[in-house]
N, C-alpha and C positions, 0 to 999 in steps of 0.2 A: 656291225654298226659301231662306229667310234662313239665315245662319250663326249667328246669335245671337238669343236672345229674352230679354226682360226681364220679370220677374214682380214685381208689388207684393203683398207678403204682407198678411194682415189687420192686422198690426201696423205697416203702412205702411213696410216695409223693401223697398227695391228690390234684387232679386237678378238677376244675369245668368247665363244658361245657354247653353252652346255646343251647338247642335243636332248630333246625330250625322249624318254624311253617309250617303248611300245605299250607298257602297262599304263602309264599316265595318259597316253593318247587314247587308248581304248576306254579308260575310265571317263575321260572327257566326252567321248562319243556316247557312252551310256547315259551320262547326265544330259547331254543335248537331246538324245532320243526321248528321254522321259519328259523333258521340257516341251519338245515338239508334240508329244502325246497330249500334254495338258493344254497346249495352245489349240490343238484340234478340237478337244472337248469344248474349250471356250468358244471356238468358232462356231461349232454346231449350236451351242446354246444361244449365242448372239444371233445366228441366222434364224433360229426358230422364233426368238422374241421379235426381231425386226420384221420377219415375214408375217407373223400374226398381227403385229401392230400396223404394218402397211396395209394389210387386207382390211382390217377394221377401220382404218382411217380413210382409205380410198374407196372402200366398198366394192373392190374388184380384186379378182385373183391375179390380175396382170402384175400388180406391184409385187405380190409375193413371188411370182415367177422370176422377176428380175432380181429379187433378193437372193433367191436360191442360185441363180446363175452366177451372181457375184460371189457367193459362198464357194461354189465349185472352183472358180478362178482363184479365189484367195487360198483355198486348200492347195492348189497346184503351186502357187507362189511360195507358200509356206514350206512345202516339201522340197522344192528345188532351190529356193532362195534364202532359206534360213541361214545356212553356213556362209553363203556368198555375201549376203548383206551385212551380217554381223562382223565378218572378218574384214570387209572393206571399210566399215564405218567405225569399228571398235578396236583399232590398232592390232588387227590380226587375231582377235580373241572372240570366240563365242562364249556364252555363259559357262559352258562346260570347260572350255580351255581356261577361262578366268579362274574358275573354282580349283582346277588342278594346277594353276600357276604355270601354264605354258602358252606360247603364242606363235603365230606364223610370221616369219619375216622373209624378205627377199634374200637371194644369195649374197647380196652385197651388204646385208645386215640392216637395211632400211625397212620401214613398215610396208606392208603390202598395199597396193592400190586396187582399184576396181578391176583392172585388167588381170592381175595375178589372181585375185580372188575368183574371178569368173572362170579362168582357165583351170584352176585346181579343183573347183567345185562342180563345174558343169560336166566334168569327166568322172565324177565320183562313182557313177554307175559301174565303171570298169573296176574300181578298187574294191567294191563291196562284193564282187563275184567270189564264190556263189553266194547270193544273198540268203540270209543276212550275216553269213559267217565272216566276210571280209578277208578271206584267205589270200586273195591276190594282193590286196593292199598290204596285209601283214607280212607276207613273204618279201614284197618289194622293200619294205622298211628294214627288215632284218638283213637282207642281202646288200642293201645300199650302205656305203661307208658313211654317208651323211643322213641316213634314216629317212630317205625320200620314198613316198608312195608314188604311184604313177602320176597322179595329179601334180605332185611337187616337181617331178622331172619335167613335166610339160610347162609349168608356170615359172620354174626357176625359183622355188621357195624351199625353206627348211622350217622345221618346227623345233623351237628351243624353249628352255625353261625361262620363266619370267618372274623375277622377284621384285615386286614393286617396292617393298619395304625391306631394308637391310636389317638383319638380326644384329643385336649388339656385338656379338663376337665377330661380325664381318666388318665392323667399322674400323676406321683408322686409329691405331694406338699412337701415343706420343712418341714412343721409341721408333715406331715404323716411319713416322714423318721425319724423325731425326735421321734415320737411315737414308731416306730419299734425299735429304739435304746433303748428307755425306757424299752420295754418289754424284750429286750435282756439282759439288766442289772438288770432285776427282779423288776422294779418299774413301773408296768403297771397299777396300780390302781389309779394313780393320773391323773387328767385332767389338763387343762390350767386354770390359775387364772385370773379373770376379776373383779377387785374391790373386793367386798365381795362375788361374785358369782364364781362358779366353773363349767366349761364346760367339759364334758367327750367326749371321742373320737366319740362316736356314734352321739352326738348332733352336733359336728362340721361337721361330714359327712352329716347330714341332711341339715344343712345350706348350705354346699358346693353344694349339689345336687340341692337344690332349686334355688340358684343363677345361676347355669348353665342352668337350664331349665325354668326359670321364663318367658322368652319371648314367650314360646310356650303355656303357660297356659291362660285360659280365665281370663279376668280382675277380676271378682268377686272372683274366686278361688285363683288367685295370691295375691290379697289383704288380703284375710282371712288367708292364710298360712304365709304371711310375718308378720302379726300382732301376730299370735300365736307363731311364732318362736322368734320374737324379744322381746315380752312383758316381759319375766323373766329377761332380761338383760338391759332394758332401764334405770333403775335407776343407774346401774353401769356405764353407758355411759353418765350420766349427763342429762337424760330426765325424766320429771315427767309423768308417765304413765297416771294418771288421767287427767292432763291438755292436754296431747297429744291426748287422745281419743276424745276431742272436736274439734280438728283441722281438716281442710279438707285435708291437706297434710300429715296426719299421716302415710299413707301407704308408701309414698315415704321416709319419715324419718325412718320408720322401715327397709326398704331395705338398706338405707344408714348405719343404725346401724349394720345390718348383714354384710355388706361389711367391716365395721371397724373391726368386729370380725375376719373375714377371713384375712384381711390385717395384723392384729396383729399376728395371728397364723402363717402366712407365713413368716413374716419378722423378728420376734424376738423369735425364739424358745428357745434361752438360758434363756430368762426371763419367758416365759410362760410354758415351759416344764421342770421345775425344773432345774436340773444340766446338761442337755444335751447341749453340745456346738454346736454353729451354724456350725462350720467347720466340725464337725462330721456328722451332718445331711447332709450337702452338699456333703461330701465324700461318704456317703451311696448312695445318688442319682446319683452321678457321676459313682459309681461302677455299678449301674443298667443300666445306659445309655451305658456305655462301653460294658457291656455284651449284651445288645440289639443290638448294632452295629455289634458285632461279629456274632450273630445269623442271622442278616439280610444279612451279607456277605455270610454265609454258604447257606442261602436260595437262594441267587442270583447266586452264583457260582456253586451250586450243591454239592452233597454228596462227590465228589472226592476231593473237597477242604478240607474237614475234614480229609480224608485219608492221605493227604499230610503233616499233622501236625507232628512235632517231638513228641516223647513220653512225654517230659516234658510239651509241649504246650497243648497236649490233656489232660494231667492230670490237668493242670491249668483250662481248660475249664470245666471239670467235677467238679472241686472244686468250681468254680464260680456258677455252676448250683446247687450244694448242698447248698451253702450259700444263693442263691436266694430262694430255697425251704424252708429253715429255716426262712427267712424273710417273706415269704408268710404265713407260719404258725403263726408267731408273729402278722402279720398285721390282721389276721382274728379275733383278739380280738376286732377290731373296728366294726366288723359286716361283713358278707359275701357280702353285697351289696355295701360296701364302694368303692369309686373311687380308693383308694390305693390297695385294694384287687383285684379289677378288672384289674388294671394295672399289678400287679405282677403275677396274675394268667394267664393273657394273654401272658406275657413274658415266664412264665414257660411252658405253653402249647406249644408255638412255639419251645422252646429249647428242650422239650421232643421229639417232632416230628423230629427235626433235629438230635439229638444225638443218638436216639435209633431206628430210622426208619428201620435199617437193621437187627434188632434183629429177629431171626427166631424162630418160635415155634418148639418145639421138636416134631418130627413125626417119628414113628418107621419105616415108609416106605420111609423116605426122601433119604436114600442112594440107593434106588432101582430105576432103570431107568423106564421111562414111557412105554417103550416097554414091560416090565414085569408087571408093575402096572396095565395096562389095562386088560389083561387076569386074573390076580389075583383078581381084583375087581369084574369081572364077575363071577368067580367061588365062590367068597365069598357070592354072593347074587343070587344063582340059583333059589330060590323060587320066587323072584320078576321077574326074566327072564321067568320062566315057566308060571306065571300068564299073562305076556305080550304076550307070544306066544299063549296061549290059547285064549285070547281075540282077537288076530289078525287072527289066522288060523281057529279057531272054527267057527266064523260067516262066514268066506270065504267058508268053506266046506258046511255049511248049505245053504247059498244063492246059491252056485253052484248047489246043488242037487235040491233046490226049483225051480230054473229057468229051469232046465232040465225037471222037472216033469210038472211044470205049466209055460209054456213059456210066458203067458200073464203078469206074474210078472216082466218080463224084461222091460216092458214099464214104470214100477214104480221104478225099481232099477238100470237100466243101464243108464248112461249118454246119452243124445240125440246124441252125436257125434258118438257113437258106434252102434246105432240101425240099420243104413243102411250102415255101414262101409264096404268097399270092400278092402281086403288086397292087398298090392302091389305085393306079390308073395307068393308062398306056404311056403317059409321058414321064412317070416317076414311080419309083419303088414305094416311097413313103408319102403319107399325107399327114404331116405333123401339124397339129392344131396351132394356131397363132399363139395361144396361151403358153405352149410348151417350147416354142421356138427359141426364146432366150436361153433356156436350160440346155436345149440341144446344141445350140451354137457354142456355149461355154464348154460343154462336155467334149464336143468334137474338136474344138480349138486346143484344149489342154491335152487331149489324147494324142493329137497329131504332133504337137510340139514335143511331147514326151518321146514319141517314136524317133523323131529326128535327133533328140538329145542322146538317145541310146545309140543311134547310128554313128553319131559323132564320137561319143565316148569310147565305144567298142573298137575304134581305130587303134587304141592303145593295147589291144590284145593281138597286135600284129595284123589287124584287119580281119581276123577270123570271125569275131563277133559281128562286125559290120556286114561281112559277106553273108553270114547265116541269116541275119535279120533281113537283108534285102532279098535273098533267095526265098525265104519263107513268105514274105509279103507278096513277092511276085507270083509264087506258085498259088497262093490263096486267091489273089486277085484274078489270075487267069482261070483257075478252076471255077470260081463263082461265075465269071463271065461265060465260060463254056457251058456250065450247067443251066444257067438262066436262058441262054440262047437255045440250047437243046430243048428246053421246056416251052419255048415260044414266048419267053418274057424278056428277050434281048432288048427290045425297044424301051421297056421300062427301066432296065438297068442303065443303058447308055444315056437315057434321058435324065436319070438321077445324077450320073457321074459327070456329064459334060460341063455343067456350070462351074463346078469347083475342082473337078479332077485335073484339069491342066495345071493349075497353080499348085495343087496339093502334090501331085506326082513329081512335078519339077522340083519342088522344095525337098521332097524325100531324096531325090536323086542327088541334089547338091549337098545335102547333109551327109549322105553316104560318101560323096567325093571328099568332103572335109575329113571324114574318118580315114579314108585311104591316104590322104596327105600325111596324117600322123603315122599310119602304118608304114608308108614308104620310108619315112625318117628313121623308123626303128629297124626295118629290114635292110634297107640299102642307104645308109647315111652318107656314102661317098667317102671323101678324104677327111672328113671331120668326125668327131665323136658323136655317138647317138644323141647324147644330151644336147650338144650344139645343134645338130640337125633338127631335133624336136623344137628347140627354141626358135629356130629360123622360120618354121612353118606354123608355129603356135598362133601367132597373131593373125595371119591370113586365114587360117582355119577357123579361128574364133569369129572373125569378121563375116565369114560365109555363114556360120551357124546363126549369128545374130540376124543376118539378112534373111535367112530361112524362116526364123521366127516371125519376122514382119510379114513375109509372104503367107505364112499359115494363119495369121490374124485375118487377112483378107479371105483366104480359103474357108476358114471356119465360119465367118459371117455369111459368106455365100451359101455354104452347105446348110447352115442353120435357118436361113431366111429365104433364099432364092430357089435352091434345089427342091424343097418340098412344096413350092408354090404351084399355082395352076397355070403358069405360063406354058406356051406350046413349044414344039420342037424348034421352029425357026429362032425363037428368042433364046432358047438354050444353046443352040449352035452359035448364035451371035455372041453370047457371053463367053463361050469357050474360045472362039476365034479372037475376040477382043483381048482376053486375058493372055493368051499365048503370044499374040502380036506384041502386046505391051512388054511382057517379061523377056521375050527373046530380043526385042529391040533394045530394051534397057540393058540386058546383060552383054549384048554384042557391041553397042555403040557408046554407052556412057563411059566417060573417063579415057577415051582413046587419045 
């Protein structure tokens, strides 16, 4: 993994970003995990208080049941939405990332939006494999030149360091501003004059960096560097290098000499930097400070403060940004690692994020509503959907027949809870009391959505994880159906499954298809790079997964309230038929 990445913006400005290291990202993950744990504890406490309070107020257990159902759903949102929501709303930073001073940005350097945050975080399940070791994500970061985990590859994002406040040593010095003015006037080849010696900008930058960091260096290394830096200029400063080499305090004198050089560079630019006047250098620094204060104001007050500007004020801000970009290009003649360049680059990065964060990528389907985009995405990738259906229903049919023929296989394939299960009645497996149905609906809903999220995310394992998940669920479904049928309880099983099963199984099939869309981009990208192929299918796959979540909301409500009810077989068949007709018609006809 490289330590730095350069991005050329659409307005042809080159910005440098320092990539976040694996250690800082892992530390941020630990901090966020601890915070999630605290939030879960708080959620449990709040649920208990509200549940008991609602029971006492309403005099009924029903209110407490709804509180618990909401708590289950809130827990699901917390586990899957913590990173997504924080990064989308907080400039690409979770609390852990903020504490470790890193942030997520798009490949073009702009802040992430809801789409990028959803893509990189809804597939987090693939990056944490094997849980909780995160080996897959860690290896991806180490092997990628830009430090991308699988979610970053899909979303088109990178994780960079974020220094909200510049250290004093990172700020623009007066001599540095004078140097930029020199370059602007076409006289960048001259350095500062010190007696008979001439110092170039890169030499002054080295001295400046050493003085800023010398206290953190081991004594031996500090003395060696001070001697080597100061030796060429000792004579110009009135010291005899040969005599000084014999003195015990030579290293302290060398550091004093380096301080004199920096003091001269900072205080008398008109004498040391040819004809650049001191007031011009100060004016340049003042211009940068004022622009920095404006950007800080926009960052603090939000994007709407930028929208409220009059046209001439907005034009002035953009002009200041262009001037800053030109100064940054001139300052790079000092070297990319100079304090001046780091200062101006950091300011340009912040301004770029503030001024252009609402720029939208051109998307041919951007004018189409999501109600139409969902079925259109499904129809555009029917091959992936067919593979998913084959891997789900094929093993289900095989295991159903196998258990019917060899019932002893049921003891290996059927979960223990179903081996001696006695249905509640002929029309349904379960007789869930109305008091518990909100809890059941919430639990079923969140569990099913989680299954589809896994099927979607595991597509980034080249489809292996998605295939294993579909085959496992298909084998289990078929084995349970075969066992219950062999025991004479088939009518109860199908009576339970029919109301919600059509919607639920169709949703799982579509989620698996979305996963295989990602897998195909990895395995067979065609004539483009794998990252490009992933980006092309990322949005359609996300649209399908979001549509699947909506489908499972309906399926969860039906399974929690309708399936355990006392309605008869005709009504259950009618619910199944109506749901299948609706979804098939919707997916086949809407958006044509």
